[in-house]
C-alpha positions, 0 to 999 in steps of 0.5 A: 542517811537517816537510819530506819532502825536505830542500832541498839534496837537493830542489834537487840532485835537481831541478837533475839532472832538469832537465839529463836533460830539457835532454839528452833534449829535444836528442836526441830527435825526428823524428830522434834523435840518439845522446846523446854526439854530442849532447853533443859537438855542443852543446859545438862550438856553444858554442865548446869545440874537441871533436875529432869527424867527422861532426857536422855534422848534429848541429849543424845540428839543434842550432843551428837546430831544437832548441836553441831549442826547448829553451830556449823549453820551459825558459823557459815551464815555469819561468814558469808554474811560478813565476807559479802559486806567485805566485798560490797564495801571493796567494789562499792557496790551493794549487787556484789557478792563474795563469789566475785573474786572466785572464790566459791568456784575454786572451792568447788573445783577443789572438791571436785577434784578430790571426790572424783579423783578420789574414786579414780585411785580406789576411795579415800580412807574414810578417817582422812575423807571429810578432812582432805575434801576439806582441804582441797576445797579450801585450797582451790578457793585460795589458789584462785582468788590468789590468781584473781588477785594477782590478774588485777594488780598493775604497777603495784596497784590493784584494779577493781576492775579487772579483778572483777572481770577476772573472777568472772573468767575464772569462775566461769573456767573453774565451772567448765572444769567441775562439768568436766569432772561430772562428766567423769565420774560415776554414778555413786561419786556423782551424787556425792559431788551434786549434793556437795555442789547444792550445799548441806549442813548435814553430816554436820560434826565437831571434826568439821566444825572446828577449822570453821570456828576458827575462821569465823572468829579470826574474821568476825573479829577483824572485818569490824576493826576495818569498819573505818576504813570501809566507810572512807572507801565508800567516798572513793580510792583517792578520798580515801587516800587522803583520809590517810587510808592504806588502800591498796593493803586494805584491798589485799586484806579484804581479798585475803579475809574473804578467800579465808572465810568463804573457803572454809565455809564452802569446804565445811558446808558446800555452796551456799549461794546468795547469803552473801549478798541479800543479808549486807543488803538487807541489813543496809536498808534498815541501818544504812552503809555505815560498817560500824553497824552494817557489820556486826548486824549482818554477823547476826543476820546471816547466822539466822538466815542460814538456820532458818533456810536449814529449818525449811531444808529440814522440814519442807519433804521431812523425812527426806532434806532439801539441799540448802542451796536451794532453799538458799537461791529460792530466797536470794534469786527473786531479791536479787530481781527485786534489787535490779527493777528497784534501782532500774525504777 
């Protein structure tokens, strides 16, 4: 397949786009900072001897609010895009999404248990609140994904079609359980649960950030090492085995990596849809199906798209803020319909 854009050109373009998204994310918001002051304050935050007066407010805003939020957006976007590539490679379908293995629904259920259950026992202590919510969401995602994988196993083999159907069924079941918790919640808890399910980077902090950054580094380093195996899997499982690929081991690794990455992303930022579907498909249209290019390019594109979506969420109704899940849905749903119509044509 002929690439529309050469890999080097694509990487340079996406890297510049990502840097622009980071710069704008640090500068713009309810209190917008001059772009030059943003660069100078950022340089001073990392210890560079940059001269300037009146940068104290910019340093405070960047260091305490904007920088952790921007880093969280980069990590979430990169992880969701990479795991989207992994799932599309596993299912050999460009319309596949990380949510197909139930990890997003499981994380939502875990978060619902923490939010509503915490209210029932008199509230979660503030010092443990963010950690307990993230931990429950993460464990919920891993548990549902493990169950989906177990249901897809038979006679030592993993049936991808069975795993897909099990994922759909358990996603519906987890959604029903979240609906039950939503019905039982009081007004204050219901508001918290609703906003968490819509996704947001608001309230980002270094405490919430560091577990996701560790997971993002692991996912970003591991998945590109399996690019050749994913390329072989595109030919079919039998062909991949003939090429020396341990297909069953690869499936386990892809499912575990997706559960780990998406579980951590959902635990940190709530439910953010369509990034794992839209980004890999867009990059594939530009660069072709080679995973050696697709994976790192999707990482950069996913981080950029989520940061731009967060900018829209912050600025569209300023000083109020839209949940970022609404913005990504407005972007992703029409694109998904376009893919369906394009495929039918």
